[in-house]
C-alpha positions in Angstrom: -15.1 4.6 23.7 -15.6 1.7 21.7 -17.8 -1.1 23.4 -16.4 -4.6 22.0 -19.6 -6.3 21.5 -20.1 -3.7 18.8 -19.3 -4.2 15.1 -16.9 -1.4 13.6 -16.7 0.4 10.6 -13.5 1.7 10.0 -13.0 4.2 7.3 -9.4 4.9 5.3 -9.1 7.2 2.7 -6.0 8.3 0.7 -4.3 11.2 -1.9 -2.2 9.5 -4.6 1.1 10.4 -6.0 1.1 9.6 -9.6 1.7 12.2 -11.2 -0.4 12.0 -13.7 -3.9 10.4 -13.9 -3.4 7.0 -15.9 -0.3 6.9 -12.7 -2.9 7.5 -9.9 -5.4 4.6 -11.2 -2.6 2.1 -12.1 -1.9 2.6 -8.3 -5.7 2.9 -7.2 -5.7 -0.4 -8.9 -2.6 -2.3 -6.8 -4.7 -1.0 -3.7 -8.2 -2.0 -4.7 -6.7 -5.4 -5.6 -5.1 -5.7 -2.5 -7.8 -5.6 -0.2 -10.1 -7.2 -1.9 -8.0 -10.5 -2.0 -8.1 -10.1 1.9 -11.8 -11.1 3.9 -11.7 -15.0 3.9 -8.0 -14.3 5.2 -9.0 -11.9 8.3 -10.8 -13.5 11.4 -13.6 -10.5 12.1 -13.8 -8.7 8.7 -17.1 -8.7 8.0 -17.3 -6.4 5.2 -15.1 -4.6 2.5 -16.0 -2.0 -0.1 -12.2 -0.4 -2.2 -12.7 1.5 -4.8 -11.3 4.7 -6.7 -12.8 8.3 -6.5 -15.4 8.8 -9.6 -16.3 11.7 -8.7 -14.0 15.3 -10.5 -13.8 17.9 -7.1 -11.3 19.6 -6.0 -11.3 18.5 -2.2 -12.0 14.3 -3.9 -9.9 12.0 -1.9 -8.1 9.7 -4.6 -9.3 5.9 -3.1 -10.9 4.6 -0.7 -12.3 1.1 1.8 -15.0 0.9 4.3 -14.4 -2.2 6.8 -16.5 -3.3 8.8 -15.6 -5.7 12.0 -17.0 -8.0 13.8 -15.8 -6.4 17.6 -13.1 -3.9 18.4 -10.5 -7.0 19.7 -11.3 -7.6 15.4 -9.9 -4.2 14.1 -7.3 -4.6 16.5 -6.3 -7.4 15.9 -6.2 -6.5 12.0 -3.9 -4.2 12.7 -0.7 -6.7 12.7 -2.4 -9.2 10.2 0.5 -9.7 8.0 -2.4 -9.8 5.5 -3.1 -5.3 6.8 1.0 -5.0 7.0 2.3 -6.1 3.5 -0.5 -3.7 2.7 0.5 -0.7 4.3 3.8 -1.6 2.7 2.0 -1.5 -0.8 -0.3 1.9 -0.2 2.9 3.5 2.1 5.0 4.7 -1.5 1.7 5.2 -3.2 0.5 8.4 -0.5 0.3 12.6 -0.7 -2.1 11.9 2.2 -4.0 9.3 4.7 -7.4 9.8 6.6 -8.9 7.3 8.7 -12.3 7.5 10.6 -13.4 4.9 13.6 -17.2 4.2 14.7 -19.4 1.8 16.0 -21.9 0.4 13.5 -25.4 1.3 15.0 -27.4 -1.9 14.0 -30.2 -0.1 15.2 -30.0 2.1 12.2 -32.9 2.5 9.7 -32.7 4.4 6.6 -35.5 7.4 5.9 
């Protein structure tokens, strides 16, 4: 169960349906641009990192976004935000598969 006061990491990743590498790069560019437009417009969105896969591997996904929300409530509110709904409309026809993971950010963790 998520703690309402903890920051939430929201990871989403897609396999795209472009027929060629160039098609997938174009699709990824559109998705990346849409996510980069979000931060100043979404309450509670603390950080966005989005990018296209850069390692050739058969198990790799094509594009991913990592978002950090200030709380579970902020993430829930984002689900119906008009900009998020527009991104879903953009990405839907481009995707073959979608994966998602959400977890509480452990602010006590340190890098070792």
